[in-house]
C-alpha positions in Angstrom: 133.8 72.6 111.5 130.7 73.9 113.1 130.4 76.3 115.8 129.5 74.6 118.9 128.3 77.9 120.6 125.7 78.6 117.7 122.6 77.2 118.2 121.8 74.8 115.7 118.2 76.0 115.2 116.5 79.5 114.8 115.5 81.9 118.0 112.3 83.5 118.3 111.6 87.1 117.2 109.7 89.8 118.1 107.2 88.8 115.4 106.9 85.0 116.9 105.9 87.0 120.4 103.5 89.2 118.9 102.1 86.5 117.0 101.6 84.0 120.4 99.9 87.1 122.0 97.7 87.2 119.4 96.6 84.2 119.3 95.7 83.7 123.0 94.7 87.6 123.6 93.4 88.2 120.2 95.7 91.6 120.4 98.7 92.3 118.1 101.0 93.3 120.7 102.4 95.7 118.3 99.7 97.9 118.9 100.9 99.7 121.8 104.0 99.8 120.5 103.0 101.2 117.1 100.6 104.0 119.4 103.3 104.9 121.4 106.1 105.5 118.7 104.0 107.2 116.1 103.1 110.1 118.9 106.3 110.0 120.4 109.0 108.9 118.5 107.0 109.5 114.9 110.5 109.8 112.8 111.5 106.3 113.9 108.2 105.0 112.9 108.5 106.6 109.5 112.0 104.9 109.1 111.1 101.6 109.9 108.7 101.6 107.5 111.0 102.9 104.9 113.0 99.6 105.9 110.5 97.3 105.1 110.6 96.5 108.8 107.2 94.8 110.0 108.5 93.0 112.8 107.9 96.4 115.7 105.2 98.3 113.8 101.7 98.0 112.6 101.8 98.9 108.9 101.1 102.8 108.5 98.7 102.3 106.0 96.4 99.6 108.4 97.0 101.8 111.3 95.4 104.6 109.4 92.1 102.6 107.9 91.8 101.6 111.3 92.0 105.3 112.8 90.0 106.7 110.0 87.2 104.5 110.5 87.1 105.1 114.5 85.9 108.7 113.8 82.9 107.8 111.9 82.1 104.8 114.7 82.6 107.8 117.6 80.3 110.1 115.4 77.8 107.1 115.1 78.1 106.4 118.8 77.1 110.1 119.7 74.4 110.6 116.9 76.2 112.8 114.9 75.7 112.1 110.7 78.9 111.5 109.2 77.4 113.4 106.4 75.4 116.6 105.3 72.0 115.6 105.9 68.8 117.6 107.1 69.7 117.7 110.5 72.1 120.5 109.4 69.2 122.6 109.1 66.6 121.1 111.9 68.2 121.2 114.4 68.5 124.8 115.2 65.2 125.2 117.0 61.6 124.1 116.8 60.3 126.4 114.8 63.2 126.2 111.9 62.8 122.5 112.2 59.1 122.7 111.7 59.6 125.5 108.7 62.0 123.2 107.1 60.1 120.1 107.4 56.9 122.0 105.8 59.4 122.9 102.9 60.5 118.9 102.5 56.5 118.2 102.5 55.7 121.1 100.0 58.6 119.5 97.6 57.2 115.9 98.0 60.4 114.8 99.6 60.5 112.6 102.6 63.4 113.3 105.2 64.0 110.0 106.2 64.6 109.1 102.5 66.6 112.4 101.6 68.7 111.5 104.5 69.3 108.1 103.5 70.0 108.8 100.0 72.8 111.5 101.4 74.3 109.1 103.8 74.6 106.7 101.2 76.4 109.0 98.8 78.5 110.4 101.5 79.9 106.6 102.2 80.7 105.9 99.1 82.4 109.2 98.2 84.8 109.7 101.5 87.6 107.7 100.3 87.7 110.1 97.1 87.2 112.9 99.1 90.0 112.0 101.3 92.6 111.0 98.2 91.9 114.7 96.8 92.2 116.7 99.8 95.8 114.7 100.2 97.2 115.2 96.8 98.3 119.1 97.4 100.3 117.4 100.6 102.0 114.7 98.4 102.7 117.5 95.7 104.5 119.2 98.3 106.4 116.5 99.9 107.6 115.9 96.3 108.9 119.2 96.1 110.5 119.0 99.1 112.6 115.9 98.5 112.2 114.6 95.2 114.1 111.8 95.0 111.8 110.3 97.1 108.7 108.1 95.6 105.5 109.0 96.2 104.8 106.0 98.1 107.3 107.1 100.7 105.5 110.3 100.9 102.2 109.1 101.1 103.6 107.3 104.4 104.7 110.5 105.6 101.4 111.8 105.0 99.3 108.8 107.1 101.8 108.7 109.8 101.8 112.3 110.9 97.9 112.2 110.4 97.7 108.9 112.6 99.7 110.7 114.9 96.6 113.6 114.9 94.3 111.0 115.3 95.8 109.1 118.3 95.2 112.7 120.1 92.2 113.6 118.7 89.9 110.3 118.8 90.1 110.0 122.7 89.1 114.2 122.7 86.3 113.3 120.2 85.2 110.5 122.4 84.6 113.0 125.4 81.1 114.5 123.6 79.3 111.3 124.8 79.3 113.5 128.4 78.9 116.8 126.6 78.4 118.8 123.5 79.7 117.6 120.7 80.5 120.4 118.8 82.5 121.7 121.6 84.3 118.4 122.3 84.8 118.5 118.3 86.5 121.9 118.2 88.6 121.0 121.2 89.8 117.8 119.4 90.3 119.7 115.8 92.8 122.2 117.5 94.7 119.7 119.6 94.8 117.2 116.8 96.2 119.9 114.4 98.9 121.0 116.5 99.7 117.4 117.2 100.1 116.9 113.1 102.2 119.8 112.6 104.5 119.1 115.5 104.9 115.4 114.2 105.3 116.6 110.6 108.0 119.2 112.2 109.7 116.0 113.8 109.6 114.0 110.5 111.0 117.3 108.4 113.9 117.4 111.0 114.9 113.8 110.1 114.0 112.9 106.6 113.1 116.2 104.8 115.3 119.3 106.0 119.0 119.8 107.3 118.9 122.8 109.4 116.2 124.2 111.7 115.4 127.1 109.6 114.5 124.4 106.9 112.3 122.5 109.0 110.3 125.7 110.1 110.1 126.7 106.2 108.5 123.5 105.1 106.3 123.1 108.3 104.7 126.4 107.3 104.4 125.5 103.9 102.3 122.6 105.2 100.1 125.1 107.0 99.2 127.1 104.1 97.6 123.9 102.3 94.6 123.4 105.7 93.0 126.3 104.1 93.0 124.2 101.2 92.4 120.9 102.4 88.9 122.7 104.1 87.8 123.8 100.6 88.5 120.7 99.3 86.6 118.8 101.5 83.5 121.1 102.0 83.1 121.7 98.7 83.6 117.9 97.8 80.6 117.0 100.3 78.2 119.9 99.1 78.9 118.8 95.4 78.1 115.3 96.4 75.1 116.3 98.3 73.6 118.5 95.7 74.2 116.0 93.1 72.4 113.2 95.4 69.6 115.4 95.6 69.2 116.6 92.0 69.2 113.0 90.6 67.2 111.0 93.2 65.0 113.8 94.2 65.1 116.3 91.9 65.6 119.1 93.7 68.3 121.0 95.4 70.5 121.0 98.5 71.2 125.0 97.6 67.9 126.0 98.0 67.2 124.1 101.1 70.4 125.5 102.4 68.6 128.7 101.2 65.6 128.1 102.8 67.2 127.1 106.2 69.4 130.8 105.9 66.0 132.4 105.3 64.1 130.9 108.1 67.3 131.9 110.8 67.2 135.5 109.6 64.0 136.2 109.7 
């Protein structure tokens, strides 16, 4: 016998409401909840991802890709190259700019063509360098909790990175009103602080059972920071060097050495 108190049709879910809002105003309302909980309730977002719950939050990987692209959009908006280009050397002073441009001319190189090659190579290899920089973290996460899959650890890494981006990017955008380097350094300090706070909170619920365990494991991630900087820095330099050697028959190292000599003279 049918229960007269039960509805004979399905009820609207939160996902249905999000779909309606998306259709009407073009905004997935999950974005607001995702941003807030990623920063304030980080472990909650991770648990939802582990449970396969897509109704409450935008997928972690999708959110990461959006935020990752936004940093380059901000840099482009304020006129800062996202790759190693000749701007690194000619922006020090009028004299150094003149000398570096003279060196490029003596080498038979066009500055615009060189910068275009470097920017194109950087855009093609940014994802690869990002993956390489993430590998040490995934290995450490796996050592912390071997029973979890690498995909699960990847979600941990990306979620804590998202929390960092959500704090860092608005500060970086302030470079529109001031010196880019100053705002960049401020955004990095605040963003990294947020990253380690988010990491510690995730560790407290998913990777450690004691306060000492959380502290120890978070310090282990902190130690990886110099390695990350080294991987990205050397990777960018290697890409720039190979690009100039292959397409322009010159060396990025020679350009760097020339700029250093000009600054010291």
